[in-house]
C-alpha positions as CSV (number, residue, x, y, z in Angstrom):
1,M,-45.6,48.8,-55.8
2,R,-48.1,51.9,-55.7
3,K,-50.0,52.2,-52.5
4,I,-53.6,51.6,-53.1
5,N,-55.7,54.6,-51.4
6,Q,-59.0,53.9,-50.4
7,I,-62.2,55.8,-50.2
8,N,-64.8,55.8,-47.4
9,E,-68.4,54.7,-47.6
10,E,-69.7,58.4,-48.0
11,Q,-67.2,58.9,-51.0
12,K,-68.5,55.6,-52.5
13,K,-72.2,56.7,-52.0
14,T,-71.2,60.1,-53.9
15,I,-69.7,58.3,-56.9
16,Q,-72.5,56.1,-57.5
17,E,-75.3,59.0,-57.1
18,I,-73.5,61.1,-59.3
19,L,-72.7,58.3,-62.0
20,T,-76.3,57.4,-61.8
21,L,-78.5,60.6,-60.9
22,R,-75.9,63.3,-62.2
23,Y,-76.0,64.5,-58.5
24,S,-75.6,63.5,-55.0
25,K,-77.5,64.4,-51.7
26,N,-74.1,64.6,-50.1
27,W,-74.0,68.0,-51.9
28,S,-76.2,70.6,-50.3
29,N,-76.8,74.2,-50.2
30,S,-78.5,77.0,-48.2
31,Y,-81.5,77.4,-50.5
32,P,-84.8,76.5,-49.1
33,S,-86.0,72.7,-49.1
34,L,-89.1,72.1,-50.7
35,S,-91.6,69.3,-49.9
36,S,-94.8,68.1,-51.3
37,N,-96.6,70.4,-48.8
38,D,-95.1,73.4,-50.7
39,F,-96.8,72.5,-53.8
40,I,-100.3,73.2,-53.0
41,E,-102.1,75.3,-55.5
42,G,-103.2,78.2,-53.6
43,I,-102.3,81.5,-55.1
44,S,-104.5,84.5,-54.2
45,I,-102.3,87.1,-56.2
46,T,-104.7,88.2,-58.9
47,D,-101.9,88.9,-61.5
48,P,-99.2,86.2,-61.1
49,E,-97.1,87.4,-64.4
50,K,-96.6,90.8,-62.9
51,F,-95.8,89.3,-59.4
52,I,-93.1,87.3,-60.9
53,E,-91.6,90.1,-63.1
54,D,-91.7,92.3,-60.4
55,S,-89.9,90.1,-58.0
56,I,-87.2,89.2,-60.5
57,Q,-86.7,93.0,-61.0
58,R,-86.6,93.7,-57.4
59,E,-83.9,90.9,-56.8
60,I,-81.6,92.7,-59.8
61,R,-82.2,96.0,-58.1
62,E,-81.4,94.9,-54.6
63,K,-78.6,92.7,-55.7
64,I,-76.7,94.9,-58.0
65,G,-77.3,98.1,-55.5
66,T,-76.4,101.7,-56.4
67,G,-73.3,103.2,-58.0
68,Q,-72.2,99.9,-60.2
69,T,-71.0,100.7,-63.5
70,N,-70.9,97.3,-65.2
71,V,-72.3,93.8,-64.8
72,G,-72.0,90.8,-66.6
73,I,-74.7,88.3,-68.0
74,A,-74.4,84.7,-69.4
75,L,-76.5,85.0,-72.4
76,S,-77.7,81.9,-74.6
77,S,-80.6,82.7,-76.7
78,G,-83.2,81.1,-74.4
79,I,-86.1,82.4,-72.4
80,D,-84.5,82.7,-69.1
81,S,-81.3,84.4,-69.7
82,T,-83.1,86.9,-72.3
83,L,-85.7,87.7,-69.4
84,V,-83.1,88.5,-67.1
85,L,-81.2,90.8,-69.5
86,A,-84.3,92.6,-70.4
87,L,-85.3,93.1,-66.9
88,T,-81.6,94.3,-66.1
89,R,-81.5,96.6,-69.0
90,K,-85.1,98.1,-67.9
91,E,-84.0,98.7,-64.3
92,F,-80.3,100.2,-65.3
93,P,-80.9,101.8,-68.6
94,S,-77.3,103.2,-68.7
95,I,-75.2,100.6,-67.1
96,N,-72.7,99.1,-69.1
97,I,-73.7,95.2,-69.7
98,E,-71.2,92.5,-70.6
99,T,-72.7,89.7,-72.2
100,V,-71.3,86.3,-72.8
101,S,-72.3,83.5,-74.9
102,V,-70.4,80.1,-75.4
103,K,-69.7,78.4,-78.7
104,F,-68.8,74.6,-78.3
105,S,-66.8,73.2,-80.8
106,N,-69.2,70.6,-83.2
107,S,-72.2,71.6,-81.0
108,V,-75.3,73.6,-81.8
109,D,-74.2,77.2,-82.1
110,E,-76.7,79.7,-80.5
111,T,-74.3,82.6,-80.7
112,S,-75.9,84.4,-83.8
113,S,-79.0,84.7,-82.0
114,S,-77.7,85.7,-78.9
115,K,-75.8,88.5,-80.7
116,K,-78.8,89.9,-82.2
117,I,-80.5,89.6,-78.6
118,S,-77.7,91.7,-76.9
119,N,-77.7,94.5,-79.9
120,I,-81.3,94.9,-79.0
121,F,-80.4,95.7,-75.3
122,K,-77.4,97.4,-76.4
123,T,-74.4,95.1,-74.5
124,N,-71.1,94.6,-75.0
125,H,-71.2,91.2,-76.6
126,H,-68.4,88.5,-76.2
127,I,-68.4,84.7,-77.9
128,L,-66.4,82.5,-75.8
129,E,-65.1,79.7,-78.1
130,I,-64.3,76.3,-76.7
131,E,-62.6,73.8,-78.7
132,N,-61.4,71.4,-76.1
133,F,-64.1,71.3,-73.5
134,L,-62.2,69.0,-71.2
135,E,-59.0,70.8,-71.2
136,D,-59.7,72.5,-67.6
137,L,-61.2,69.4,-66.1
138,P,-58.5,69.1,-63.4
139,S,-58.9,72.6,-62.5
140,A,-62.7,72.8,-62.2
141,I,-62.6,69.6,-60.2
142,S,-60.3,70.9,-57.8
143,I,-62.7,73.8,-57.2
144,I,-66.0,71.8,-56.9
145,K,-64.0,69.0,-55.2
146,M,-66.8,66.4,-57.0
147,P,-66.5,64.3,-60.0
148,F,-68.5,66.1,-62.4
149,W,-67.5,66.4,-66.1
150,D,-70.0,69.1,-67.0
151,T,-68.4,72.3,-65.7
152,H,-69.2,74.7,-68.3
153,W,-69.8,77.3,-65.5
154,Y,-66.0,77.1,-64.8
155,Y,-65.3,78.5,-68.4
156,L,-68.2,81.1,-68.0
157,C,-66.7,82.6,-64.9
158,K,-63.2,82.6,-65.7
159,T,-64.0,84.7,-68.9
160,M,-66.7,87.0,-67.1
161,K,-64.1,87.9,-64.3
162,N,-62.4,90.1,-67.0
163,F,-65.4,92.0,-67.4
164,S,-67.3,92.1,-64.3
165,K,-67.4,91.0,-60.7
166,I,-71.1,90.9,-60.9
167,F,-72.6,88.1,-62.8
168,L,-76.1,87.5,-63.7
169,S,-77.9,84.3,-65.0
170,G,-81.2,82.8,-65.9
171,D,-80.6,80.1,-63.6
172,G,-83.8,78.3,-62.0
173,G,-86.0,79.1,-65.0
174,D,-86.3,75.4,-66.2
175,E,-86.6,74.0,-62.7
176,L,-89.2,76.6,-61.2
177,F,-91.3,77.3,-64.3
178,G,-91.4,74.1,-66.4
179,G,-88.6,74.2,-68.8
180,Y,-87.9,70.2,-69.3
181,T,-90.7,69.9,-71.9
182,F,-89.0,66.9,-73.4
183,R,-89.1,64.8,-70.3
184,Y,-92.7,66.2,-69.3
185,K,-94.4,64.5,-72.1
186,K,-92.9,61.3,-71.8
187,F,-93.3,61.3,-68.0
188,L,-97.1,61.9,-68.3
189,E,-97.8,59.8,-71.2
190,N,-96.3,56.6,-69.6
191,T,-97.8,57.0,-66.1
192,K,-101.4,57.3,-64.7
193,D,-103.0,58.8,-61.8
194,T,-103.2,55.3,-60.5
195,S,-99.6,54.5,-61.1
196,T,-97.8,53.2,-58.0
197,T,-94.8,55.0,-56.4
198,Q,-92.3,52.4,-57.9
199,E,-93.8,52.8,-61.4
200,K,-93.4,56.4,-61.6
201,I,-90.0,56.5,-59.9
202,L,-88.8,53.8,-62.9
203,T,-90.8,56.2,-65.5
204,Y,-88.8,59.4,-64.0
205,L,-85.7,57.6,-64.2
206,N,-86.4,56.4,-67.9
207,C,-87.1,60.3,-68.7
208,H,-83.2,60.9,-67.5
209,E,-82.2,58.2,-69.5
210,R,-78.9,60.0,-70.5
211,D,-77.9,60.0,-66.9
212,W,-77.4,56.2,-66.5
213,V,-77.1,53.1,-68.8
214,P,-79.1,49.7,-69.0
215,D,-76.2,47.6,-67.4
216,Q,-75.4,50.4,-65.0
217,K,-74.9,48.0,-62.0
218,L,-72.3,46.3,-63.8
219,I,-70.1,49.6,-64.0
220,F,-69.3,49.0,-60.2
221,T,-67.7,46.2,-58.4
222,E,-69.2,44.2,-55.5
223,N,-66.9,46.6,-53.2
224,M,-69.3,49.6,-54.1
225,N,-72.4,47.7,-53.1
226,F,-74.3,49.4,-55.7
227,S,-78.3,48.9,-55.5
228,W,-81.0,50.3,-57.5
229,D,-83.2,50.3,-54.2
230,K,-81.0,52.9,-52.7
231,I,-81.3,55.1,-55.7
232,Y,-85.1,54.3,-55.5
233,D,-85.2,55.6,-52.0
234,I,-83.7,58.9,-53.1
235,L,-86.7,59.4,-55.4
236,K,-89.2,57.9,-53.3
237,P,-90.2,61.2,-51.1
238,F,-90.7,63.1,-54.7
239,F,-93.5,60.6,-55.7
240,D,-94.8,59.1,-52.5
241,N,-97.3,61.8,-52.1
242,N,-100.6,63.0,-53.4
243,L,-99.4,65.8,-55.8
244,H,-100.2,65.9,-59.5
245,R,-97.8,63.7,-61.4
246,L,-96.2,66.9,-63.1
247,Q,-95.8,68.7,-59.8
248,Q,-93.9,65.6,-58.4
249,V,-91.6,65.7,-61.4
250,F,-91.0,69.5,-60.4
251,L,-90.4,68.6,-56.9
252,A,-87.7,65.8,-58.0
253,D,-86.2,68.2,-60.6
254,Y,-85.8,71.1,-58.2
255,H,-83.9,68.8,-55.4
256,G,-81.9,66.9,-57.9
257,K,-80.9,69.6,-60.8
258,L,-80.9,72.4,-58.7
259,S,-80.4,71.8,-54.6
260,H,-77.9,68.9,-55.3
261,N,-76.0,70.0,-58.5
262,M,-76.3,73.4,-60.3
263,I,-76.3,75.6,-57.2
264,P,-73.5,74.0,-55.0
265,M,-71.5,74.0,-58.0
266,Y,-71.7,77.5,-59.2
267,D,-71.4,78.8,-55.7
268,L,-67.9,77.2,-55.4
269,I,-66.9,78.3,-58.8
270,Q,-68.0,81.7,-58.4
271,Q,-66.2,82.0,-55.1
272,H,-63.0,80.6,-56.5
273,F,-63.2,83.5,-59.2
274,K,-64.4,86.2,-56.5
275,I,-67.6,86.5,-58.8
276,K,-71.0,87.9,-57.0
277,N,-73.4,85.8,-59.0
278,I,-77.4,87.1,-59.1
279,S,-79.7,84.3,-60.3
280,P,-83.0,86.6,-60.0
281,I,-85.4,84.0,-61.2
282,Q,-84.4,81.5,-58.4
283,N,-84.8,84.1,-55.5
284,E,-86.3,82.7,-52.4
285,Q,-89.6,84.4,-53.0
286,L,-90.2,82.8,-56.3
287,I,-89.0,79.5,-55.3
288,K,-92.0,79.3,-53.0
289,F,-94.3,81.1,-55.2
290,S,-93.4,78.8,-58.2
291,A,-94.4,75.9,-56.2
292,Q,-98.0,77.1,-55.8
293,L,-98.5,78.4,-59.4
294,P,-101.2,76.4,-61.4
295,L,-99.7,73.9,-63.9
296,N,-101.3,75.4,-66.9
297,L,-98.9,78.5,-66.4
298,K,-96.0,76.3,-66.5
299,Y,-96.5,73.8,-69.0
300,D,-99.2,72.9,-72.0
301,L,-99.1,69.1,-72.6
302,Q,-101.2,69.6,-75.9
303,S,-98.6,71.7,-77.4
304,N,-95.7,70.5,-75.5
305,N,-94.5,74.1,-74.5
306,G,-93.2,75.0,-70.9
307,K,-92.3,78.0,-69.2
308,I,-95.6,79.6,-70.4
309,I,-95.6,82.5,-68.0
310,L,-92.0,83.5,-68.5
311,Q,-92.5,83.6,-72.3
312,S,-95.7,85.8,-71.8
313,I,-93.7,88.3,-69.6
314,L,-91.1,88.2,-72.5
315,K,-93.5,89.0,-75.2
316,K,-93.3,92.8,-74.5
317,Y,-89.8,92.9,-75.1
318,N,-90.0,92.0,-78.9
319,V,-87.5,89.4,-78.9
320,S,-89.5,86.2,-79.2
321,N,-88.9,85.6,-82.9
322,L,-84.9,85.4,-81.7
323,L,-85.4,82.8,-78.9
324,A,-84.3,79.0,-79.6
325,T,-87.3,76.9,-80.6
326,K,-85.8,74.0,-78.3
327,K,-84.1,74.3,-75.0
328,Q,-80.1,73.8,-75.4
329,G,-78.9,76.4,-72.7
330,F,-74.9,76.1,-72.7
331,S,-74.8,72.5,-74.1
332,V,-72.1,70.7,-75.6
333,D,-72.3,67.8,-78.0
334,T,-71.0,65.0,-76.0
335,V,-70.8,62.3,-78.8
336,N,-68.7,64.9,-81.0
337,L,-66.6,65.8,-77.7
338,W,-66.0,62.0,-77.3
339,K,-64.8,61.5,-80.7
340,S,-62.5,64.6,-80.9
341,Y,-61.0,64.5,-77.4
342,G,-62.9,62.3,-74.7
343,R,-61.7,58.8,-75.9
344,K,-58.1,59.8,-76.3
345,F,-58.0,61.4,-72.8
346,F,-59.9,58.4,-71.5
347,D,-57.6,55.9,-73.0
348,Y,-54.8,57.7,-71.4
349,Y,-56.0,58.0,-67.7
350,F,-57.5,54.4,-67.8
351,D,-54.6,52.7,-68.9
352,K,-53.7,52.3,-65.4
353,S,-56.8,53.4,-63.8
354,R,-56.7,54.1,-60.1
355,L,-60.3,53.5,-59.9
356,I,-59.8,50.1,-61.4
357,E,-56.8,49.2,-59.2
358,S,-58.5,50.5,-55.9
359,G,-61.6,47.8,-56.8
360,L,-64.2,50.4,-57.3
361,I,-65.0,50.3,-61.2
362,N,-65.3,46.9,-63.2
363,S,-62.7,46.6,-65.8
364,D,-64.8,44.1,-67.8
365,W,-67.6,46.8,-68.2
366,I,-65.2,49.2,-69.4
367,E,-63.4,46.9,-71.9
368,S,-66.8,45.3,-73.5
369,N,-68.4,49.0,-74.0
370,L,-65.2,50.6,-75.3
371,S,-64.7,47.8,-78.0
372,R,-67.9,49.0,-79.7
373,N,-67.7,50.4,-82.9
374,E,-69.9,53.4,-82.1
375,L,-71.2,54.5,-78.8
376,N,-74.6,56.0,-78.2
377,V,-75.0,59.4,-76.0
378,R,-75.7,57.3,-73.0
379,Y,-72.4,55.5,-72.9
380,V,-70.4,58.5,-74.0
381,N,-71.7,60.8,-70.9
382,K,-71.1,57.5,-68.6
383,F,-67.6,57.3,-69.7
384,L,-67.1,61.1,-69.7
385,G,-68.4,60.6,-66.0
386,L,-65.8,58.1,-65.5
387,L,-63.1,60.2,-66.5
388,A,-64.1,63.1,-64.4
389,T,-64.2,60.4,-61.3
390,E,-60.9,59.0,-62.2
391,I,-59.3,62.7,-62.1
392,W,-61.3,63.6,-58.9
393,Y,-59.6,60.5,-57.6
394,R,-56.2,61.3,-58.5
395,I,-56.5,64.7,-57.2
396,F,-58.2,64.1,-53.7
397,I,-57.5,60.4,-52.9
398,S,-53.9,59.5,-54.2
399,K,-53.1,62.9,-54.5
400,E,-50.8,62.1,-57.6
401,M,-52.4,65.0,-59.9
402,N,-52.0,68.4,-59.9
403,E,-55.1,70.8,-60.2
404,S,-53.0,72.7,-63.0
405,E,-52.6,69.9,-65.2
406,K,-54.3,70.4,-68.6
407,L,-56.0,67.5,-70.8
408,L,-54.3,68.3,-74.1
409,I,-53.7,66.0,-77.3
């Protein structure tokens, strides 16, 4: 009989948070922590647009330094990465720039636009085509040591190391300058200035509906002691204050998506591949500055348009007609991924699931939802999250899975 390996309470907490919020407070980084006190609109700078552009360009100049012959940039067709590319080329007119875009199988393809953008700024452009997005999931999880399935940064760094040891990105633009327009509108329309803290927390969660499912509690067994109240407690500091409702969302997004997800994950992957990453938009100066920026320079409710000030800066570089009209970033279509690869891998690893054997995940929930003819994106994301958690468990808890193992059909 196989020995059942147990996880500790902190690991249980981490799993619950990641499978519900898509981040964990147990994952921290050295970036500054923001509080409601940092979001007081009190900027005395007369030209905030110039201040932001100068700050980004100075970060690029100082971090790249002198004598560097080439750098790499992760280039989608979005505002943030294009702005970083434009300012890098402005600062270093003669340096070789290697740009990398990603083309995921059966997903929105932005590479034609990114190719045109790269031509304008005279880069050596590379398109990374990923057919099976889950193939190297064990390797990626072994690096970040957390049960995340969306590890596209692993593939980008693995590719970029062949071209340059310095890798620039547009990370932070969405969180600092108002890029998640698809959830701002919904949040503002479903809350009022008089809404209670609890009402705003629930609305915020409903704006992140792809991160959890309606029967979320049933995923876990009683051994996990899952409680929505514990999730609410994580979000409470972001909404229990006197900030404007949209500023409260910015505060919550900063701590969730950046501080406890993207930054620590990317740092570990970059360290593994020995790549120096430069994220000039989220430099320490702009993190503090953006928190005090007037809301109308970030988001316009009437047009549902975000990153107003970054768009304004980018206009002078004459590439606005090539930018994606909707936020995509490096985004894989998870429903198609599930149909082509995910379901097969899930069935294989959950045939004798260690998560179920150890009494953490409810097998009845899995069986009842897998029996559906068609899964919507919320349940697909949850099953992909469970697949990542199963692999994490086999690598770090039962220690029966090798990090070099591939997920192949």
